[in-house]
mmCIF file of the protein (N, C-alpha, C, O) and its ligand, coordinates in Angstrom:
data_MODEL
# 
_entry.id   MODEL 
# 
loop_
_entity.id 
_entity.type 
_entity.pdbx_number_of_molecules 
1 polymer     1 
2 non-polymer 1 
# 
_entity_poly.entity_id                      1 
_entity_poly.type                           'polypeptide(L)' 
_entity_poly.nstd_linkage                   no 
_entity_poly.nstd_monomer                   no 
_entity_poly.pdbx_seq_one_letter_code       METLIDMKHIHVSEHDLKRYNLGLITEEAELADLEKHLLSCPACMERSN 
_entity_poly.pdbx_seq_one_letter_code_can   METLIDMKHIHVSEHDLKRYNLGLITEEAELADLEKHLLSCPACMERSN 
_entity_poly.pdbx_strand_id                 A 
# 
loop_
_entity_poly_seq.entity_id 
_entity_poly_seq.num 
_entity_poly_seq.mon_id 
_entity_poly_seq.hetero 
1 1  MET n 
1 2  GLU n 
1 3  THR n 
1 4  LEU n 
1 5  ILE n 
1 6  ASP n 
1 7  MET n 
1 8  LYS n 
1 9  HIS n 
1 10 ILE n 
1 11 HIS n 
1 12 VAL n 
1 13 SER n 
1 14 GLU n 
1 15 HIS n 
1 16 ASP n 
1 17 LEU n 
1 18 LYS n 
1 19 ARG n 
1 20 TYR n 
1 21 ASN n 
1 22 LEU n 
1 23 GLY n 
1 24 LEU n 
1 25 ILE n 
1 26 THR n 
1 27 GLU n 
1 28 GLU n 
1 29 ALA n 
1 30 GLU n 
1 31 LEU n 
1 32 ALA n 
1 33 ASP n 
1 34 LEU n 
1 35 GLU n 
1 36 LYS n 
1 37 HIS n 
1 38 LEU n 
1 39 LEU n 
1 40 SER n 
1 41 CYS n 
1 42 PRO n 
1 43 ALA n 
1 44 CYS n 
1 45 MET n 
1 46 GLU n 
1 47 ARG n 
1 48 SER n 
1 49 ASN n 
# 
loop_
_struct_asym.id 
_struct_asym.entity_id 
A 1 
B 2 
# 
loop_
_chem_comp.id 
_chem_comp.type 
_chem_comp.mon_nstd_flag 
ALA 'L-peptide linking' y 
ARG 'L-peptide linking' y 
ASN 'L-peptide linking' y 
ASP 'L-peptide linking' y 
CYS 'L-peptide linking' y 
GLU 'L-peptide linking' y 
GLY 'peptide linking'   y 
HIS 'L-peptide linking' y 
ILE 'L-peptide linking' y 
LEU 'L-peptide linking' y 
LYS 'L-peptide linking' y 
MET 'L-peptide linking' y 
PRO 'L-peptide linking' y 
SER 'L-peptide linking' y 
THR 'L-peptide linking' y 
TYR 'L-peptide linking' y 
VAL 'L-peptide linking' y 
ZN  non-polymer         . 
# 
_pdbx_entity_nonpoly.entity_id   2 
_pdbx_entity_nonpoly.name        ? 
_pdbx_entity_nonpoly.comp_id     ZN 
# 
_pdbx_nonpoly_scheme.asym_id         B 
_pdbx_nonpoly_scheme.entity_id       2 
_pdbx_nonpoly_scheme.mon_id          ZN 
_pdbx_nonpoly_scheme.ndb_seq_num     1 
_pdbx_nonpoly_scheme.pdb_seq_num     101 
_pdbx_nonpoly_scheme.auth_seq_num    101 
_pdbx_nonpoly_scheme.pdb_mon_id      ZN 
_pdbx_nonpoly_scheme.auth_mon_id     ZN 
_pdbx_nonpoly_scheme.pdb_strand_id   A 
_pdbx_nonpoly_scheme.pdb_ins_code    . 
# 
loop_
_atom_site.group_PDB 
_atom_site.id 
_atom_site.type_symbol 
_atom_site.label_atom_id 
_atom_site.label_alt_id 
_atom_site.label_comp_id 
_atom_site.label_asym_id 
_atom_site.label_entity_id 
_atom_site.label_seq_id 
_atom_site.pdbx_PDB_ins_code 
_atom_site.Cartn_x 
_atom_site.Cartn_y 
_atom_site.Cartn_z 
_atom_site.occupancy 
_atom_site.B_iso_or_equiv 
_atom_site.pdbx_formal_charge 
_atom_site.auth_seq_id 
_atom_site.auth_comp_id 
_atom_site.auth_asym_id 
_atom_site.auth_atom_id 
_atom_site.pdbx_PDB_model_num 
ATOM   1   N  N  . MET A 1 1  ? 0.846  -1.208 0.000  1.00 0.00 ? 1   MET A N  1 
ATOM   2   C  CA . MET A 1 1  ? 0.000  0.000  0.000  1.00 0.00 ? 1   MET A CA 1 
ATOM   3   C  C  . MET A 1 1  ? 0.876  1.251  0.000  1.00 0.00 ? 1   MET A C  1 
ATOM   4   O  O  . MET A 1 1  ? 1.548  1.534  0.992  1.00 0.00 ? 1   MET A O  1 
ATOM   5   N  N  . GLU A 1 2  ? 0.876  1.975  -1.059 1.00 0.00 ? 2   GLU A N  1 
ATOM   6   C  CA . GLU A 1 2  ? 1.778  3.117  -1.115 1.00 0.00 ? 2   GLU A CA 1 
ATOM   7   C  C  . GLU A 1 2  ? 1.374  4.240  -0.174 1.00 0.00 ? 2   GLU A C  1 
ATOM   8   O  O  . GLU A 1 2  ? 2.197  5.096  0.152  1.00 0.00 ? 2   GLU A O  1 
ATOM   9   N  N  . THR A 1 3  ? 0.118  4.251  0.271  1.00 0.00 ? 3   THR A N  1 
ATOM   10  C  CA . THR A 1 3  ? -0.308 5.319  1.177  1.00 0.00 ? 3   THR A CA 1 
ATOM   11  C  C  . THR A 1 3  ? 0.365  5.224  2.544  1.00 0.00 ? 3   THR A C  1 
ATOM   12  O  O  . THR A 1 3  ? 0.381  6.194  3.303  1.00 0.00 ? 3   THR A O  1 
ATOM   13  N  N  . LEU A 1 4  ? 0.915  4.061  2.851  1.00 0.00 ? 4   LEU A N  1 
ATOM   14  C  CA . LEU A 1 4  ? 1.551  3.905  4.159  1.00 0.00 ? 4   LEU A CA 1 
ATOM   15  C  C  . LEU A 1 4  ? 3.010  4.340  4.149  1.00 0.00 ? 4   LEU A C  1 
ATOM   16  O  O  . LEU A 1 4  ? 3.659  4.411  5.192  1.00 0.00 ? 4   LEU A O  1 
ATOM   17  N  N  . ILE A 1 5  ? 3.504  4.626  2.975  1.00 0.00 ? 5   ILE A N  1 
ATOM   18  C  CA . ILE A 1 5  ? 4.926  4.948  2.871  1.00 0.00 ? 5   ILE A CA 1 
ATOM   19  C  C  . ILE A 1 5  ? 5.113  6.271  2.128  1.00 0.00 ? 5   ILE A C  1 
ATOM   20  O  O  . ILE A 1 5  ? 4.491  6.489  1.088  1.00 0.00 ? 5   ILE A O  1 
ATOM   21  N  N  . ASP A 1 6  ? 5.945  7.136  2.640  1.00 0.00 ? 6   ASP A N  1 
ATOM   22  C  CA . ASP A 1 6  ? 6.311  8.300  1.846  1.00 0.00 ? 6   ASP A CA 1 
ATOM   23  C  C  . ASP A 1 6  ? 7.828  8.364  1.753  1.00 0.00 ? 6   ASP A C  1 
ATOM   24  O  O  . ASP A 1 6  ? 8.524  7.471  2.238  1.00 0.00 ? 6   ASP A O  1 
ATOM   25  N  N  . MET A 1 7  ? 8.334  9.408  1.136  1.00 0.00 ? 7   MET A N  1 
ATOM   26  C  CA . MET A 1 7  ? 9.766  9.476  0.882  1.00 0.00 ? 7   MET A CA 1 
ATOM   27  C  C  . MET A 1 7  ? 10.602 9.506  2.159  1.00 0.00 ? 7   MET A C  1 
ATOM   28  O  O  . MET A 1 7  ? 11.727 9.006  2.189  1.00 0.00 ? 7   MET A O  1 
ATOM   29  N  N  . LYS A 1 8  ? 10.046 10.088 3.196  1.00 0.00 ? 8   LYS A N  1 
ATOM   30  C  CA . LYS A 1 8  ? 10.861 10.323 4.386  1.00 0.00 ? 8   LYS A CA 1 
ATOM   31  C  C  . LYS A 1 8  ? 10.751 9.249  5.452  1.00 0.00 ? 8   LYS A C  1 
ATOM   32  O  O  . LYS A 1 8  ? 11.734 8.932  6.123  1.00 0.00 ? 8   LYS A O  1 
ATOM   33  N  N  . HIS A 1 9  ? 9.574  8.694  5.610  1.00 0.00 ? 9   HIS A N  1 
ATOM   34  C  CA . HIS A 1 9  ? 9.448  7.711  6.672  1.00 0.00 ? 9   HIS A CA 1 
ATOM   35  C  C  . HIS A 1 9  ? 8.350  6.714  6.373  1.00 0.00 ? 9   HIS A C  1 
ATOM   36  O  O  . HIS A 1 9  ? 7.500  6.934  5.510  1.00 0.00 ? 9   HIS A O  1 
ATOM   37  N  N  . ILE A 1 10 ? 8.384  5.638  7.086  1.00 0.00 ? 10  ILE A N  1 
ATOM   38  C  CA . ILE A 1 10 ? 7.331  4.641  7.004  1.00 0.00 ? 10  ILE A CA 1 
ATOM   39  C  C  . ILE A 1 10 ? 6.398  4.870  8.182  1.00 0.00 ? 10  ILE A C  1 
ATOM   40  O  O  . ILE A 1 10 ? 6.840  5.029  9.320  1.00 0.00 ? 10  ILE A O  1 
ATOM   41  N  N  . HIS A 1 11 ? 5.110  4.886  7.896  1.00 0.00 ? 11  HIS A N  1 
ATOM   42  C  CA . HIS A 1 11 ? 4.161  5.124  8.976  1.00 0.00 ? 11  HIS A CA 1 
ATOM   43  C  C  . HIS A 1 11 ? 4.114  3.962  9.958  1.00 0.00 ? 11  HIS A C  1 
ATOM   44  O  O  . HIS A 1 11 ? 4.504  2.835  9.652  1.00 0.00 ? 11  HIS A O  1 
ATOM   45  N  N  . VAL A 1 12 ? 3.625  4.279  11.138 1.00 0.00 ? 12  VAL A N  1 
ATOM   46  C  CA . VAL A 1 12 ? 3.475  3.249  12.155 1.00 0.00 ? 12  VAL A CA 1 
ATOM   47  C  C  . VAL A 1 12 ? 2.427  2.242  11.684 1.00 0.00 ? 12  VAL A C  1 
ATOM   48  O  O  . VAL A 1 12 ? 1.353  2.630  11.224 1.00 0.00 ? 12  VAL A O  1 
ATOM   49  N  N  . SER A 1 13 ? 2.733  0.977  11.796 1.00 0.00 ? 13  SER A N  1 
ATOM   50  C  CA . SER A 1 13 ? 1.792  -0.056 11.355 1.00 0.00 ? 13  SER A CA 1 
ATOM   51  C  C  . SER A 1 13 ? 0.663  -0.226 12.363 1.00 0.00 ? 13  SER A C  1 
ATOM   52  O  O  . SER A 1 13 ? 0.800  0.129  13.534 1.00 0.00 ? 13  SER A O  1 
ATOM   53  N  N  . GLU A 1 14 ? -0.451 -0.774 11.893 1.00 0.00 ? 14  GLU A N  1 
ATOM   54  C  CA . GLU A 1 14 ? -1.584 -1.035 12.793 1.00 0.00 ? 14  GLU A CA 1 
ATOM   55  C  C  . GLU A 1 14 ? -1.135 -1.916 13.962 1.00 0.00 ? 14  GLU A C  1 
ATOM   56  O  O  . GLU A 1 14 ? -1.553 -1.739 15.106 1.00 0.00 ? 14  GLU A O  1 
ATOM   57  N  N  . HIS A 1 15 ? -0.283 -2.855 13.629 1.00 0.00 ? 15  HIS A N  1 
ATOM   58  C  CA . HIS A 1 15 ? 0.221  -3.788 14.642 1.00 0.00 ? 15  HIS A CA 1 
ATOM   59  C  C  . HIS A 1 15 ? 0.980  -3.040 15.741 1.00 0.00 ? 15  HIS A C  1 
ATOM   60  O  O  . HIS A 1 15 ? 0.738  -3.250 16.930 1.00 0.00 ? 15  HIS A O  1 
ATOM   61  N  N  . ASP A 1 16 ? 1.884  -2.181 15.333 1.00 0.00 ? 16  ASP A N  1 
ATOM   62  C  CA . ASP A 1 16 ? 2.676  -1.436 16.310 1.00 0.00 ? 16  ASP A CA 1 
ATOM   63  C  C  . ASP A 1 16 ? 1.822  -0.436 17.078 1.00 0.00 ? 16  ASP A C  1 
ATOM   64  O  O  . ASP A 1 16 ? 2.045  -0.198 18.265 1.00 0.00 ? 16  ASP A O  1 
ATOM   65  N  N  . LEU A 1 17 ? 0.843  0.146  16.392 1.00 0.00 ? 17  LEU A N  1 
ATOM   66  C  CA . LEU A 1 17 ? -0.052 1.097  17.037 1.00 0.00 ? 17  LEU A CA 1 
ATOM   67  C  C  . LEU A 1 17 ? -0.825 0.396  18.153 1.00 0.00 ? 17  LEU A C  1 
ATOM   68  O  O  . LEU A 1 17 ? -1.009 0.943  19.240 1.00 0.00 ? 17  LEU A O  1 
ATOM   69  N  N  . LYS A 1 18 ? -1.264 -0.804 17.864 1.00 0.00 ? 18  LYS A N  1 
ATOM   70  C  CA . LYS A 1 18 ? -2.005 -1.580 18.855 1.00 0.00 ? 18  LYS A CA 1 
ATOM   71  C  C  . LYS A 1 18 ? -1.104 -1.919 20.038 1.00 0.00 ? 18  LYS A C  1 
ATOM   72  O  O  . LYS A 1 18 ? -1.510 -1.806 21.195 1.00 0.00 ? 18  LYS A O  1 
ATOM   73  N  N  . ARG A 1 19 ? 0.118  -2.334 19.736 1.00 0.00 ? 19  ARG A N  1 
ATOM   74  C  CA . ARG A 1 19 ? 1.067  -2.659 20.808 1.00 0.00 ? 19  ARG A CA 1 
ATOM   75  C  C  . ARG A 1 19 ? 1.363  -1.426 21.651 1.00 0.00 ? 19  ARG A C  1 
ATOM   76  O  O  . ARG A 1 19 ? 1.496  -1.510 22.872 1.00 0.00 ? 19  ARG A O  1 
ATOM   77  N  N  . TYR A 1 20 ? 1.464  -0.285 20.986 1.00 0.00 ? 20  TYR A N  1 
ATOM   78  C  CA . TYR A 1 20 ? 1.740  0.963  21.692 1.00 0.00 ? 20  TYR A CA 1 
ATOM   79  C  C  . TYR A 1 20 ? 0.591  1.303  22.637 1.00 0.00 ? 20  TYR A C  1 
ATOM   80  O  O  . TYR A 1 20 ? 0.817  1.649  23.797 1.00 0.00 ? 20  TYR A O  1 
ATOM   81  N  N  . ASN A 1 21 ? -0.632 1.206  22.142 1.00 0.00 ? 21  ASN A N  1 
ATOM   82  C  CA . ASN A 1 21 ? -1.804 1.528  22.953 1.00 0.00 ? 21  ASN A CA 1 
ATOM   83  C  C  . ASN A 1 21 ? -1.965 0.586  24.141 1.00 0.00 ? 21  ASN A C  1 
ATOM   84  O  O  . ASN A 1 21 ? -2.499 0.969  25.182 1.00 0.00 ? 21  ASN A O  1 
ATOM   85  N  N  . LEU A 1 22 ? -1.502 -0.635 23.975 1.00 0.00 ? 22  LEU A N  1 
ATOM   86  C  CA . LEU A 1 22 ? -1.606 -1.616 25.048 1.00 0.00 ? 22  LEU A CA 1 
ATOM   87  C  C  . LEU A 1 22 ? -0.401 -1.565 25.987 1.00 0.00 ? 22  LEU A C  1 
ATOM   88  O  O  . LEU A 1 22 ? -0.330 -2.301 26.972 1.00 0.00 ? 22  LEU A O  1 
ATOM   89  N  N  . GLY A 1 23 ? 0.536  -0.686 25.663 1.00 0.00 ? 23  GLY A N  1 
ATOM   90  C  CA . GLY A 1 23 ? 1.721  -0.560 26.505 1.00 0.00 ? 23  GLY A CA 1 
ATOM   91  C  C  . GLY A 1 23 ? 2.675  -1.728 26.364 1.00 0.00 ? 23  GLY A C  1 
ATOM   92  O  O  . GLY A 1 23 ? 3.421  -2.041 27.291 1.00 0.00 ? 23  GLY A O  1 
ATOM   93  N  N  . LEU A 1 24 ? 2.655  -2.375 25.209 1.00 0.00 ? 24  LEU A N  1 
ATOM   94  C  CA . LEU A 1 24 ? 3.476  -3.568 25.014 1.00 0.00 ? 24  LEU A CA 1 
ATOM   95  C  C  . LEU A 1 24 ? 4.839  -3.269 24.410 1.00 0.00 ? 24  LEU A C  1 
ATOM   96  O  O  . LEU A 1 24 ? 5.684  -4.157 24.294 1.00 0.00 ? 24  LEU A O  1 
ATOM   97  N  N  . ILE A 1 25 ? 5.048  -2.021 24.027 1.00 0.00 ? 25  ILE A N  1 
ATOM   98  C  CA . ILE A 1 25 ? 6.352  -1.667 23.479 1.00 0.00 ? 25  ILE A CA 1 
ATOM   99  C  C  . ILE A 1 25 ? 7.235  -1.180 24.618 1.00 0.00 ? 25  ILE A C  1 
ATOM   100 O  O  . ILE A 1 25 ? 7.043  -0.093 25.163 1.00 0.00 ? 25  ILE A O  1 
ATOM   101 N  N  . THR A 1 26 ? 8.185  -1.999 24.953 1.00 0.00 ? 26  THR A N  1 
ATOM   102 C  CA . THR A 1 26 ? 9.009  -1.693 26.118 1.00 0.00 ? 26  THR A CA 1 
ATOM   103 C  C  . THR A 1 26 ? 10.430 -1.286 25.749 1.00 0.00 ? 26  THR A C  1 
ATOM   104 O  O  . THR A 1 26 ? 11.183 -0.774 26.578 1.00 0.00 ? 26  THR A O  1 
ATOM   105 N  N  . GLU A 1 27 ? 10.777 -1.525 24.495 1.00 0.00 ? 27  GLU A N  1 
ATOM   106 C  CA . GLU A 1 27 ? 12.126 -1.161 24.082 1.00 0.00 ? 27  GLU A CA 1 
ATOM   107 C  C  . GLU A 1 27 ? 12.197 0.348  23.883 1.00 0.00 ? 27  GLU A C  1 
ATOM   108 O  O  . GLU A 1 27 ? 11.444 0.922  23.097 1.00 0.00 ? 27  GLU A O  1 
ATOM   109 N  N  . GLU A 1 28 ? 13.117 0.981  24.610 1.00 0.00 ? 28  GLU A N  1 
ATOM   110 C  CA . GLU A 1 28 ? 13.169 2.435  24.647 1.00 0.00 ? 28  GLU A CA 1 
ATOM   111 C  C  . GLU A 1 28 ? 13.339 3.084  23.277 1.00 0.00 ? 28  GLU A C  1 
ATOM   112 O  O  . GLU A 1 28 ? 12.676 4.072  22.962 1.00 0.00 ? 28  GLU A O  1 
ATOM   113 N  N  . ALA A 1 29 ? 14.229 2.522  22.469 1.00 0.00 ? 29  ALA A N  1 
ATOM   114 C  CA . ALA A 1 29 ? 14.498 3.094  21.151 1.00 0.00 ? 29  ALA A CA 1 
ATOM   115 C  C  . ALA A 1 29 ? 13.265 3.011  20.256 1.00 0.00 ? 29  ALA A C  1 
ATOM   116 O  O  . ALA A 1 29 ? 12.938 3.955  19.537 1.00 0.00 ? 29  ALA A O  1 
ATOM   117 N  N  . GLU A 1 30 ? 12.595 1.873  20.312 1.00 0.00 ? 30  GLU A N  1 
ATOM   118 C  CA . GLU A 1 30 ? 11.408 1.682  19.501 1.00 0.00 ? 30  GLU A CA 1 
ATOM   119 C  C  . GLU A 1 30 ? 10.302 2.636  19.951 1.00 0.00 ? 30  GLU A C  1 
ATOM   120 O  O  . GLU A 1 30 ? 9.619  3.249  19.130 1.00 0.00 ? 30  GLU A O  1 
ATOM   121 N  N  . LEU A 1 31 ? 10.140 2.746  21.258 1.00 0.00 ? 31  LEU A N  1 
ATOM   122 C  CA . LEU A 1 31 ? 9.121  3.625  21.819 1.00 0.00 ? 31  LEU A CA 1 
ATOM   123 C  C  . LEU A 1 31 ? 9.389  5.081  21.449 1.00 0.00 ? 31  LEU A C  1 
ATOM   124 O  O  . LEU A 1 31 ? 8.471  5.819  21.092 1.00 0.00 ? 31  LEU A O  1 
ATOM   125 N  N  . ALA A 1 32 ? 10.645 5.482  21.538 1.00 0.00 ? 32  ALA A N  1 
ATOM   126 C  CA . ALA A 1 32 ? 11.019 6.857  21.217 1.00 0.00 ? 32  ALA A CA 1 
ATOM   127 C  C  . ALA A 1 32 ? 10.735 7.166  19.751 1.00 0.00 ? 32  ALA A C  1 
ATOM   128 O  O  . ALA A 1 32 ? 10.195 8.223  19.425 1.00 0.00 ? 32  ALA A O  1 
ATOM   129 N  N  . ASP A 1 33 ? 11.099 6.241  18.875 1.00 0.00 ? 33  ASP A N  1 
ATOM   130 C  CA . ASP A 1 33 ? 10.852 6.436  17.445 1.00 0.00 ? 33  ASP A CA 1 
ATOM   131 C  C  . ASP A 1 33 ? 9.359  6.543  17.162 1.00 0.00 ? 33  ASP A C  1 
ATOM   132 O  O  . ASP A 1 33 ? 8.906  7.392  16.395 1.00 0.00 ? 33  ASP A O  1 
ATOM   133 N  N  . LEU A 1 34 ? 8.618  5.663  17.800 1.00 0.00 ? 34  LEU A N  1 
ATOM   134 C  CA . LEU A 1 34 ? 7.178  5.641  17.571 1.00 0.00 ? 34  LEU A CA 1 
ATOM   135 C  C  . LEU A 1 34 ? 6.523  6.935  18.041 1.00 0.00 ? 34  LEU A C  1 
ATOM   136 O  O  . LEU A 1 34 ? 5.697  7.516  17.337 1.00 0.00 ? 34  LEU A O  1 
ATOM   137 N  N  . GLU A 1 35 ? 6.902  7.380  19.239 1.00 0.00 ? 35  GLU A N  1 
ATOM   138 C  CA . GLU A 1 35 ? 6.310  8.608  19.770 1.00 0.00 ? 35  GLU A CA 1 
ATOM   139 C  C  . GLU A 1 35 ? 6.714  9.819  18.940 1.00 0.00 ? 35  GLU A C  1 
ATOM   140 O  O  . GLU A 1 35 ? 5.925  10.742 18.737 1.00 0.00 ? 35  GLU A O  1 
ATOM   141 N  N  . LYS A 1 36 ? 7.951  9.801  18.467 1.00 0.00 ? 36  LYS A N  1 
ATOM   142 C  CA . LYS A 1 36 ? 8.411  10.906 17.635 1.00 0.00 ? 36  LYS A CA 1 
ATOM   143 C  C  . LYS A 1 36 ? 7.588  10.958 16.353 1.00 0.00 ? 36  LYS A C  1 
ATOM   144 O  O  . LYS A 1 36 ? 7.204  12.033 15.891 1.00 0.00 ? 36  LYS A O  1 
ATOM   145 N  N  . HIS A 1 37 ? 7.327  9.804  15.796 1.00 0.00 ? 37  HIS A N  1 
ATOM   146 C  CA . HIS A 1 37 ? 6.521  9.760  14.584 1.00 0.00 ? 37  HIS A CA 1 
ATOM   147 C  C  . HIS A 1 37 ? 5.100  10.254 14.850 1.00 0.00 ? 37  HIS A C  1 
ATOM   148 O  O  . HIS A 1 37 ? 4.558  11.045 14.078 1.00 0.00 ? 37  HIS A O  1 
ATOM   149 N  N  . LEU A 1 38 ? 4.504  9.788  15.937 1.00 0.00 ? 38  LEU A N  1 
ATOM   150 C  CA . LEU A 1 38 ? 3.133  10.192 16.252 1.00 0.00 ? 38  LEU A CA 1 
ATOM   151 C  C  . LEU A 1 38 ? 3.030  11.708 16.405 1.00 0.00 ? 38  LEU A C  1 
ATOM   152 O  O  . LEU A 1 38 ? 2.070  12.329 15.949 1.00 0.00 ? 38  LEU A O  1 
ATOM   153 N  N  . LEU A 1 39 ? 4.035  12.287 17.053 1.00 0.00 ? 39  LEU A N  1 
ATOM   154 C  CA . LEU A 1 39 ? 4.003  13.729 17.299 1.00 0.00 ? 39  LEU A CA 1 
ATOM   155 C  C  . LEU A 1 39 ? 4.121  14.537 16.012 1.00 0.00 ? 39  LEU A C  1 
ATOM   156 O  O  . LEU A 1 39 ? 3.649  15.672 15.935 1.00 0.00 ? 39  LEU A O  1 
ATOM   157 N  N  . SER A 1 40 ? 4.749  13.950 15.011 1.00 0.00 ? 40  SER A N  1 
ATOM   158 C  CA . SER A 1 40 ? 4.965  14.699 13.775 1.00 0.00 ? 40  SER A CA 1 
ATOM   159 C  C  . SER A 1 40 ? 4.037  14.253 12.660 1.00 0.00 ? 40  SER A C  1 
ATOM   160 O  O  . SER A 1 40 ? 4.111  14.767 11.544 1.00 0.00 ? 40  SER A O  1 
ATOM   161 N  N  . CYS A 1 41 ? 3.165  13.299 12.954 1.00 0.00 ? 41  CYS A N  1 
ATOM   162 C  CA . CYS A 1 41 ? 2.305  12.762 11.921 1.00 0.00 ? 41  CYS A CA 1 
ATOM   163 C  C  . CYS A 1 41 ? 0.848  12.711 12.392 1.00 0.00 ? 41  CYS A C  1 
ATOM   164 O  O  . CYS A 1 41 ? 0.446  11.761 13.062 1.00 0.00 ? 41  CYS A O  1 
ATOM   165 N  N  . PRO A 1 42 ? 0.060  13.728 12.043 1.00 0.00 ? 42  PRO A N  1 
ATOM   166 C  CA . PRO A 1 42 ? -1.347 13.787 12.461 1.00 0.00 ? 42  PRO A CA 1 
ATOM   167 C  C  . PRO A 1 42 ? -2.144 12.549 12.055 1.00 0.00 ? 42  PRO A C  1 
ATOM   168 O  O  . PRO A 1 42 ? -3.044 12.115 12.774 1.00 0.00 ? 42  PRO A O  1 
ATOM   169 N  N  . ALA A 1 43 ? -1.806 11.989 10.898 1.00 0.00 ? 43  ALA A N  1 
ATOM   170 C  CA . ALA A 1 43 ? -2.547 10.819 10.423 1.00 0.00 ? 43  ALA A CA 1 
ATOM   171 C  C  . ALA A 1 43 ? -2.391 9.644  11.380 1.00 0.00 ? 43  ALA A C  1 
ATOM   172 O  O  . ALA A 1 43 ? -3.372 8.987  11.729 1.00 0.00 ? 43  ALA A O  1 
ATOM   173 N  N  . CYS A 1 44 ? -1.173 9.385  11.797 1.00 0.00 ? 44  CYS A N  1 
ATOM   174 C  CA . CYS A 1 44 ? -0.946 8.275  12.713 1.00 0.00 ? 44  CYS A CA 1 
ATOM   175 C  C  . CYS A 1 44 ? -1.448 8.605  14.121 1.00 0.00 ? 44  CYS A C  1 
ATOM   176 O  O  . CYS A 1 44 ? -1.939 7.733  14.838 1.00 0.00 ? 44  CYS A O  1 
ATOM   177 N  N  . MET A 1 45 ? -1.316 9.872  14.499 1.00 0.00 ? 45  MET A N  1 
ATOM   178 C  CA . MET A 1 45 ? -1.826 10.303 15.792 1.00 0.00 ? 45  MET A CA 1 
ATOM   179 C  C  . MET A 1 45 ? -3.314 10.009 15.891 1.00 0.00 ? 45  MET A C  1 
ATOM   180 O  O  . MET A 1 45 ? -3.803 9.537  16.918 1.00 0.00 ? 45  MET A O  1 
ATOM   181 N  N  . GLU A 1 46 ? -4.018 10.292 14.817 1.00 0.00 ? 46  GLU A N  1 
ATOM   182 C  CA . GLU A 1 46 ? -5.454 10.049 14.790 1.00 0.00 ? 46  GLU A CA 1 
ATOM   183 C  C  . GLU A 1 46 ? -5.772 8.563  14.855 1.00 0.00 ? 46  GLU A C  1 
ATOM   184 O  O  . GLU A 1 46 ? -6.707 8.143  15.537 1.00 0.00 ? 46  GLU A O  1 
ATOM   185 N  N  . ARG A 1 47 ? -4.981 7.773  14.136 1.00 0.00 ? 47  ARG A N  1 
ATOM   186 C  CA . ARG A 1 47 ? -5.191 6.325  14.155 1.00 0.00 ? 47  ARG A CA 1 
ATOM   187 C  C  . ARG A 1 47 ? -4.910 5.731  15.532 1.00 0.00 ? 47  ARG A C  1 
ATOM   188 O  O  . ARG A 1 47 ? -5.432 4.671  15.877 1.00 0.00 ? 47  ARG A O  1 
ATOM   189 N  N  . SER A 1 48 ? -4.093 6.414  16.304 1.00 0.00 ? 48  SER A N  1 
ATOM   190 C  CA . SER A 1 48 ? -3.728 5.864  17.623 1.00 0.00 ? 48  SER A CA 1 
ATOM   191 C  C  . SER A 1 48 ? -4.782 6.138  18.666 1.00 0.00 ? 48  SER A C  1 
ATOM   192 O  O  . SER A 1 48 ? -4.722 5.574  19.758 1.00 0.00 ? 48  SER A O  1 
ATOM   193 N  N  . ASN A 1 49 ? -5.752 6.990  18.365 1.00 0.00 ? 49  ASN A N  1 
ATOM   194 C  CA . ASN A 1 49 ? -6.791 7.332  19.355 1.00 0.00 ? 49  ASN A CA 1 
ATOM   195 C  C  . ASN A 1 49 ? -7.947 6.329  19.367 1.00 0.00 ? 49  ASN A C  1 
ATOM   196 O  O  . ASN A 1 49 ? -8.890 6.483  20.143 1.00 0.00 ? 49  ASN A O  1 
HETATM 197 ZN ZN . ZN  B 2 .  ? 2.465  8.421  10.114 1.00 0.00 2 101 ZN  A ZN 1 
# 
């Protein structure tokens, strides 16, 4: 699906979004990357709600 990918970054997957919402992402680097993406990407931020 090309809508999930742009030139600069790959969007957070549904799978990772679910893990994030459930608090299952415990690896600091992964969590930091994910949160950074959410903060800069309204589309994913909305999907995470
Ligand atoms: Zn995104």
